[in-house]
N, C-alpha and C positions, 0 to 999 in steps of 0.2 A: 489536379486532386489528390491529397497524400494519402498514403497506404493506410488502411487500417489494419492494425494489428495488437495483438493483447500484449498488455502491459508488464512490464516485471514489477510488479506491486508488491507486495507486502511488506510492506513499509514501515511500519512504525508502534514498535511496543516499547512503550514507555511503563514501567510498572513500580513502584513504590511499596513494596514489601516490608511486611514488620513482623515482629515474633507473635503477634496476635492475627496475623493473617488467616481468613476466612478459607473454606476448602478450595473455594471456587479461586481463589488467588494464587493457592500453591498450585493448582493444574494450570492456570493460564501460564503461569512463569514456567512450568514445566514443557507445555505446549509450545512457547514461545522459542524455547533453546531448541527444541527439536524442528521448528520452522527455521531458523537460522542455520541449524547444522546442515538442513535439506539444501537451503536456498545457497549456501556459500561455500561446501564442501563435497556434497553429493553428487554424483555422475549425472550429466543429464538425462541419460537413458534411465535411469532411475526414479526420477523426481517425482513424476505425474504419479505413479503407483504410491509413492511414500505420502505425497499430500492428499493424496484421494483418502488412504489409511486414516492421516492427520484429520482430515476435515470431517470424518466420522465421530472421532471423539469429540471435537470440537461442536458438532450438532448435539451430542448427548449432553455436553455442558451446559451448552445454550438453553437446552430443552428444560434442565434444572433449574436452570436460573435463567428465565425469559424476559427479566426486568432489569439486568445488570448489565449496563452499558459497555464494561471492559471485557466481561465475555461476548458478547456482541460483536465488539471491535477485533476482538480477536478470531472468532470465527470468520466475519468477512476479510479481513486478510488473507487468512490461511484459503479461503473460497476464491477471492481473486489471484493469488498465485497458482492455484490448481488451474482457473481458467487460461492463466499465461502458460503453464507448460502443456495443457492439453490443446490447445489453439483451435483456428476453425470453427466449424459449426458446433463441435460436441463442446466449446469453451461455453457456449451460451448459458447452458443451465447454470453451473457454478458463480458464472459473473453476474448472472439475474438475481441468483440467491444473495450473491454478497451485496450487490444493491440494495437489496430488500433489510438486511438485519444491519447495515452500516447505516444506512438512513433512520432504521430505528432506534438505533444507538446512538444519534444525534438528537434524536427527539428525547430520549431520555438524560443526556448531557449534552448540552448545545458545543461544549468546548472538545468532545470528540477525543477524549483524550489527548489533549493539548495540540487538536490538528490532525492527529494521526488518521483518525475515521474520515477527514476531508481532502487528505493526500490520497489515501485511497480510492475515495471516490472520483476525484479529479481525475486519476488516471485511467480508472475503469471508463467514465464518461468520454475521456478523450480517444481513447483506442478501441469500444466498442461500435460497430458497425450502428448507422443510423437507422431509424424509422423505415419500413417495417421491420426489417430484420431483428433489431436491437432498440437499446435505448442510447448511442451515442449523440451527444451533443456537446459542440463546441463552448458556448456561451456557460452553459451548465459546469462543464471542467474548469473552465477559466476561473468562476465566481467558487469553485471549490477549491481552486490553488489558491486562491487570493486570502481565502478566509484561513486556509490553514497557516500563511505566511504571517497573517495578523496573532495567531494561536501559538506560531512556532518558528520566530524571527530569524534566529540563527539556527534553524533546523536544517540538517543536510538534506533528507530527504524530500522535505518541503521546496526547497530553492532546486534539486536536481528535476525532479518530475517537471514542475513548472519549466524549466529550460529545456527540456526535451519537447514539452507541448509548445512552446514557444519559436523553437527550431523547426519541429514540422509546420509549423503557420509560417514559417518565413520571415519571422521579426527577428533576425538576427542578433541585431543590436542589444535589444531586452535578454534574448537567451543568454548572449555571453556575459551579461552580468550575473545573472542568476547563476550560472554553471560556475563562474568565479566565485561567488558567496556559496554555492555547496561546497566545493575545493576547500574552502577557508571555515567551512561550518561546525559546529561543535558535535562530535561522537558521543552518543548516549551510551550508558554503561551497560543498558539492559542488552544493547544489540549492537556492540562494539563492531565486529565482524562485519553485518550486514552495513552498517554507516560507511566503513573503511571501504567496503565494496563500491558504495555509490561515490565515496568521493574518490576514488581512481576514474570510474567513468566519467565525473565531473570534469575530470583533469584532461580526459581524452577529448570530451566535447569542448573545453575551451579550445585546445588545439586546432580542433576541425572548424571552430568559428572564428577564429584569429583572420 
């Protein structure tokens, strides 16, 4: 049985800002930049505290905009990242909250910011402990990844996290194919540093699976 670990989620911020952006769009954009800096540049010892503070700001924004899918996706991704950095049983709180807000976001917008919500949920379902401790479920995880790939067929994140899931399941041939597609995928302008980090991880995974 494979070991359950909290995922390196925090995956997919695709924003589409305009000169007429609402206040919540500007705040999501700013939080995205801070999240990316924490995830790619900050020392590991400082990430949990930084993400905890950022999650409080994301919660306040979500409270003020409870029916805006992008705001909830932003909050869910930050909470999933906090769960990753916290680890162990202490991660269950933010992971469960991330699941709730991301599923609500998909109810509001079934495309979930072009698959971003689905990728994050897939990683959470794949790595969280199963019942009765938490909600981990491999079938649900795979369904989430497959939906994400329908919405984001060339996305680095969708292919990379699905490849990791498949490798954990011992499905190496399929994992290799998706790792290669992640390595060759399209980085998004909104989170270029994060996508390039995932591209590098995908290249390592390709070498491991050959």
